[in-house]
C-alpha positions as CSV (number, residue, x, y, z in Angstrom):
1,M,17.6,-64.8,-29.1
2,S,20.3,-62.2,-29.6
3,E,20.0,-58.8,-28.1
4,L,17.1,-56.6,-29.3
5,L,17.6,-53.1,-30.7
6,V,14.5,-50.9,-30.7
7,R,14.6,-48.2,-33.4
8,P,12.4,-46.2,-35.7
9,L,11.4,-47.8,-39.1
10,R,13.7,-46.7,-41.9
11,R,12.6,-46.3,-45.5
12,N,14.9,-49.1,-46.7
13,D,13.9,-51.7,-44.1
14,D,13.0,-55.0,-45.7
15,R,9.6,-55.8,-44.1
16,S,8.6,-58.5,-46.6
17,D,9.7,-61.4,-44.4
18,F,7.7,-60.4,-41.3
19,C,4.8,-62.7,-40.2
20,C,3.0,-62.6,-36.9
21,D,0.2,-64.9,-38.1
22,Q,-2.3,-62.0,-38.0
23,P,-2.9,-61.1,-41.7
24,D,-4.1,-57.5,-41.0
25,L,-1.1,-56.7,-38.8
26,D,1.3,-58.2,-41.4
27,R,-0.4,-56.4,-44.2
28,F,-0.2,-53.1,-42.3
29,F,3.5,-53.5,-41.6
30,V,4.5,-54.5,-45.1
31,H,2.3,-52.1,-47.1
32,Y,1.2,-49.1,-44.9
33,A,3.6,-48.5,-42.0
34,G,6.1,-46.7,-44.2
35,Q,3.5,-44.7,-46.0
36,N,1.9,-43.6,-42.8
37,Q,5.2,-42.6,-41.3
38,F,7.1,-41.1,-44.3
39,K,4.5,-39.8,-46.6
40,L,1.5,-38.9,-44.4
41,G,3.3,-38.3,-41.1
42,V,0.4,-39.7,-39.0
43,T,2.2,-42.5,-37.1
44,V,5.7,-43.7,-36.3
45,T,6.6,-47.3,-36.3
46,Y,9.4,-48.7,-34.1
47,L,11.1,-52.0,-34.8
48,A,12.5,-54.6,-32.4
49,Q,15.4,-56.0,-34.4
50,T,17.8,-58.8,-33.7
51,E,21.0,-59.4,-35.8
52,Q,19.0,-61.7,-38.0
53,R,15.6,-60.1,-38.6
54,I,12.8,-57.8,-37.5
55,A,11.4,-59.5,-34.4
56,G,8.4,-57.1,-33.9
57,Y,7.0,-53.7,-34.3
58,V,4.9,-51.1,-32.6
59,T,3.1,-48.2,-34.3
60,I,2.3,-45.2,-32.2
61,C,0.7,-41.8,-32.6
62,V,-0.4,-38.9,-30.4
63,A,-4.1,-38.7,-29.6
64,S,-6.5,-37.2,-27.1
65,L,-9.0,-38.7,-24.7
66,E,-12.1,-37.2,-23.2
67,R,-12.1,-37.1,-19.4
68,A,-15.2,-39.3,-19.2
69,A,-13.4,-42.1,-21.0
70,I,-10.7,-42.5,-18.3
71,P,-11.5,-45.8,-16.5
72,S,-10.2,-44.6,-13.1
73,R,-12.8,-42.5,-11.3
74,R,-10.1,-41.0,-9.1
75,L,-7.9,-39.9,-12.0
76,R,-11.0,-38.8,-14.0
77,R,-12.0,-36.4,-11.2
78,R,-8.5,-34.8,-11.1
79,M,-8.4,-34.1,-14.8
80,P,-9.7,-30.9,-16.6
81,A,-12.9,-31.2,-18.7
82,Y,-11.2,-30.9,-22.1
83,P,-9.4,-33.4,-24.4
84,L,-6.4,-34.9,-22.6
85,P,-3.2,-35.8,-24.4
86,V,-2.3,-39.5,-24.6
87,L,0.1,-41.7,-26.6
88,R,-1.8,-44.3,-28.7
89,V,-0.4,-47.7,-29.5
90,A,-2.2,-48.3,-32.8
91,R,-0.6,-51.6,-33.6
92,L,1.8,-54.1,-31.9
93,A,3.0,-57.3,-33.4
94,V,5.7,-59.9,-32.8
95,D,7.0,-62.1,-35.6
96,R,6.0,-65.7,-35.0
97,R,9.6,-66.8,-34.8
98,A,10.2,-64.4,-31.9
99,Q,6.9,-64.9,-30.0
100,G,7.1,-65.7,-26.3
101,R,10.6,-64.1,-25.9
102,G,9.8,-60.7,-24.4
103,V,9.7,-58.8,-27.7
104,G,6.3,-57.2,-27.0
105,R,7.4,-56.2,-23.6
106,A,10.5,-54.6,-24.9
107,L,8.5,-52.6,-27.5
108,L,6.1,-51.5,-24.8
109,R,9.0,-50.5,-22.5
110,H,10.1,-48.2,-25.4
111,V,6.6,-46.8,-25.6
112,F,6.5,-46.2,-21.9
113,L,9.8,-44.2,-22.1
114,L,8.3,-42.2,-25.0
115,A,5.2,-41.4,-22.9
116,V,7.3,-40.1,-20.1
117,R,9.2,-37.9,-22.5
118,L,6.0,-36.6,-24.0
119,R,4.7,-35.8,-20.5
120,D,7.8,-33.7,-19.9
121,E,7.9,-32.0,-23.3
122,V,4.3,-31.5,-24.4
123,G,2.0,-33.2,-21.9
124,C,0.7,-36.8,-21.7
125,I,-1.5,-38.4,-19.1
126,G,-1.1,-42.0,-20.2
127,I,-1.2,-44.6,-23.0
128,V,-4.2,-45.9,-24.9
129,T,-4.1,-49.1,-27.0
130,D,-6.5,-50.6,-29.4
131,S,-6.2,-54.2,-28.3
132,K,-7.3,-57.2,-30.4
133,P,-9.5,-59.3,-28.2
134,D,-6.9,-62.1,-27.8
135,A,-4.3,-59.6,-26.6
136,V,-6.4,-58.1,-23.8
137,P,-4.9,-60.4,-21.1
138,F,-1.4,-59.3,-22.1
139,Y,-2.3,-55.7,-21.7
140,E,-4.2,-56.3,-18.5
141,R,-1.1,-58.0,-16.9
142,L,0.8,-54.7,-17.7
143,G,-1.9,-52.6,-15.9
144,F,-4.0,-51.4,-18.7
145,S,-7.8,-51.0,-18.0
146,R,-10.6,-51.5,-20.4
147,M,-12.3,-48.3,-21.5
148,E,-16.1,-48.3,-22.1
149,G,-17.7,-46.5,-25.0
150,V,-14.6,-45.3,-26.8
151,T,-14.7,-45.8,-30.6
152,E,-12.6,-43.0,-32.0
153,G,-9.4,-44.2,-33.6
154,Q,-10.3,-47.9,-33.3
155,L,-9.1,-50.4,-35.8
156,H,-11.4,-52.8,-37.8
157,G,-12.3,-56.1,-36.2
158,E,-13.8,-55.0,-32.9
159,P,-10.7,-53.9,-31.0
160,L,-11.0,-52.9,-27.4
161,S,-9.6,-49.6,-26.2
162,M,-7.5,-49.8,-23.0
163,F,-5.8,-47.2,-20.9
164,L,-2.7,-47.1,-18.8
165,P,-2.2,-44.0,-16.6
166,L,1.2,-42.4,-16.6
167,A,1.6,-43.1,-12.8
168,T,1.5,-46.8,-13.6
169,V,4.0,-46.3,-16.5
170,L,6.4,-44.6,-14.0
171,D,5.9,-47.4,-11.5
172,A,6.7,-50.0,-14.2
173,L,9.8,-48.2,-15.3
174,S,11.1,-47.8,-11.8
175,S,10.8,-51.6,-10.9
């Protein structure tokens, strides 16, 4: 696969050819990603693009997390008792023609860099994702932990909220 370029979605991007074999993720990308970004301003979608096509996308937004929802007891004790700023990965998908080639990891690396920037500019304690059940092992390999009892902001279809502390993000970026 040729080199990947990660960049924000543009209004004129042709998304009609994208297919990750998950109809809800395909439908979101084709029909709603632009609307959510350009009209409503509630999310931003980043593309992983090769010379030929869009290889994947990640949609993010800012969010907050209650201290009690943090999986790590040690980190939970250190945090104040009010909503804590996080970066939420709302959707992540890789086109079926690019699966298994590191596109998801490249997109998450971009998200990691954004989380560090957020920490430095406005505050951010980590990353939350709404994982589809079959993607849980992927996120666990990256260091995400399952969160119990979190339902706010979840997608349809029984997603599992997972958390990655910023310290783990920093470790991953330095290795």
